[in-house]
C-alpha positions in Angstrom: 0.6 -69.1 39.2 -0.7 -65.6 39.0 2.0 -63.7 40.8 5.6 -64.2 39.7 8.4 -62.6 41.7 11.8 -62.5 40.1 15.3 -62.1 41.4 17.4 -59.8 39.2 21.1 -60.7 38.9 21.7 -64.2 37.6 17.9 -64.7 37.0 16.7 -62.0 34.5 20.0 -60.3 33.8 23.6 -61.4 33.2 25.3 -58.7 35.1 28.4 -60.7 36.1 31.0 -58.7 34.0 29.9 -55.3 35.3 29.9 -56.6 38.9 33.3 -58.1 38.4 34.7 -54.9 36.9 33.2 -52.8 39.7 34.5 -55.1 42.5 38.0 -55.2 41.0 38.1 -51.5 40.4 37.2 -51.1 44.1 39.9 -53.6 45.1 42.5 -51.7 43.0 41.5 -48.5 44.8 42.1 -50.4 48.1 45.5 -51.6 46.9 44.4 -55.2 46.6 44.6 -57.9 43.9 41.7 -58.6 41.6 39.3 -61.5 42.0 38.1 -63.9 39.2 34.7 -63.8 37.7 33.7 -67.0 39.4 34.7 -65.8 42.9 32.9 -62.5 42.5 29.8 -64.3 41.3 29.9 -66.6 44.3 29.8 -63.5 46.5 26.7 -61.9 44.9 23.2 -62.4 46.3 23.1 -60.9 49.8 23.5 -57.2 48.9 26.3 -54.8 48.2 27.6 -54.5 51.8 28.0 -58.3 52.1 29.6 -58.4 48.6 32.2 -55.8 49.7 32.9 -57.6 53.0 33.4 -60.9 51.2 35.6 -59.3 48.5 37.9 -57.5 51.1 38.3 -60.6 53.2 37.8 -61.4 56.9 40.6 -59.1 58.1 39.0 -55.9 56.7 37.9 -53.3 59.2 34.4 -51.8 59.2 36.0 -48.5 58.1 37.6 -50.3 55.1 34.3 -52.0 54.2 32.5 -48.7 54.3 35.1 -46.9 52.2 35.1 -49.7 49.7 31.3 -49.8 49.6 31.0 -46.1 48.8 33.5 -46.4 45.9 31.9 -49.6 44.6 28.4 -48.0 44.5 29.7 -44.9 42.8 31.7 -46.9 40.2 28.9 -49.4 39.6 26.3 -46.6 39.1 28.4 -45.4 36.2 29.1 -48.8 34.6 26.1 -51.0 35.5 24.8 -51.2 31.9 28.2 -51.4 30.1 28.0 -55.2 29.6 24.8 -56.3 31.4 22.2 -58.0 29.2 19.0 -60.0 29.5 19.5 -63.7 29.5 18.3 -65.4 26.3 14.5 -65.8 26.1 13.8 -63.5 29.1 12.2 -60.7 27.2 9.9 -63.0 25.2 8.9 -65.0 28.2 8.0 -61.9 30.2 6.0 -60.6 27.2 4.0 -63.9 27.2 3.4 -63.8 30.9 2.5 -60.1 31.0 0.1 -60.4 28.0 -1.6 -63.4 29.7 -2.4 -61.3 32.7 0.2 -62.5 35.2 1.4 -60.0 37.8 5.1 -59.6 37.6 7.5 -58.1 40.2 11.2 -57.9 40.9 12.6 -58.6 44.4 16.4 -58.3 44.6 19.0 -57.5 47.2 20.6 -55.0 44.8 20.0 -51.4 45.8 16.6 -50.4 44.5 17.7 -47.3 42.5 20.2 -49.4 40.5 17.6 -52.2 40.1 15.0 -49.8 38.6 17.6 -48.2 36.4 18.7 -51.5 35.0 15.1 -52.8 34.5 14.2 -49.6 32.6 17.5 -49.5 30.7 16.9 -53.0 29.4 13.4 -52.3 28.3 11.5 -54.2 31.0 10.0 -51.3 32.9 6.5 -51.9 31.6 6.4 -55.5 32.6 6.6 -55.2 36.4 4.0 -53.6 38.7 6.7 -53.3 41.3 10.5 -53.4 41.7 11.9 -53.8 45.2 15.6 -53.7 46.1 17.8 -54.6 49.1 17.2 -51.2 50.7 13.4 -51.2 50.1 12.7 -52.8 53.5 14.4 -53.1 56.9 15.5 -56.7 56.0 16.8 -58.2 52.8 16.1 -61.6 51.4 15.8 -64.3 52.7 13.5 -62.4 55.0 10.0 -62.8 53.6 9.0 -59.1 54.0 9.3 -58.4 50.3 7.1 -61.3 49.2 4.6 -60.5 52.0 4.4 -56.9 50.8 3.9 -58.0 47.1 1.2 -60.4 48.1 -0.7 -57.5 49.7 -0.1 -55.1 46.9 -1.1 -57.6 44.2 -4.0 -59.2 45.9 -2.9 -62.6 44.7 -3.3 -65.6 46.9 -0.2 -67.2 48.4 -0.8 -70.5 46.8 -0.8 -68.8 43.4 2.6 -67.1 43.9 6.1 -68.2 42.9 9.5 -66.8 43.6 12.1 -67.3 40.8 15.8 -67.1 41.4 19.3 -68.5 40.8 20.5 -69.1 44.4 19.5 -70.6 47.7 18.8 -67.1 49.0 15.8 -66.9 46.7 14.6 -70.4 47.5 14.9 -69.7 51.3 12.9 -66.5 50.7 10.1 -68.5 49.1 10.2 -71.0 51.9 10.0 -68.3 54.6 7.0 -66.8 52.8 5.4 -70.2 52.2 5.2 -69.7 48.4 6.4 -71.9 45.6 10.0 -71.7 44.5 11.5 -71.9 41.0 15.3 -72.2 40.4 17.1 -71.3 37.2 20.1 -73.4 36.2 21.9 -70.8 34.2 22.5 -68.2 36.9 25.3 -67.3 39.3 24.8 -69.9 42.0 22.6 -72.8 41.0 24.9 -75.2 42.9 23.5 -73.8 46.1 20.1 -75.4 45.3 21.5 -78.5 47.0 21.1 -76.8 50.3 17.4 -76.0 49.8 15.9 -77.6 46.6 13.4 -75.6 44.6 9.9 -76.9 43.8 10.8 -76.7 40.1 13.9 -76.0 38.1 14.1 -74.6 34.6 16.9 -74.2 32.1 15.5 -71.0 30.6 12.8 -68.4 31.2 10.7 -69.7 28.3 10.3 -73.0 30.2 8.9 -71.2 33.2 6.4 -69.4 30.9 5.4 -72.7 29.5 4.9 -74.1 33.0 2.9 -71.2 34.2 0.7 -70.7 31.1 -0.1 -74.5 30.9 -1.2 -74.3 34.6 1.8 -76.4 35.6 
């Protein structure tokens, strides 16, 4: 594998607590009860608008969702690095891959300005040649447009490319782009892999680096 495309939340970073706090701050503003960490984590992966619609419930109006989304984005912007950290082994694994000449990129459904700020804030900015977010293209994952764009930008062949993520959204994105898929077991939604199994599954990012650097 020469091009590795990473999801962000639940894959490279443990952002659960900051997302939970931001969602529950938004719900409090809307006069609603808080949600548990597990419930909020199960709502993550399809972008902030979907997260807000799920958090507010099926009876929420479009006006309520829009109001909640604006508040959520404002709150999260101020608090997105309060508790967010890299998962164990991520920094060392990315160092190994980067030094070996692998092309590394981030493709997430999180807004791109937040994604870049987090990547830079956690000291990973120099590892990735590109960071794309949920508003970088007209469609979000699992649409393959992000992977297709990264294939063109990197010049790497499709068969030498792998998408790495913690949920079925990432695996479906890889399938839609006809590239290899790697699932991580420690993220937010590894149970969703039952719907669309990855080609490989790893328990930590060092295992992925071992796999790539040993030519699989």
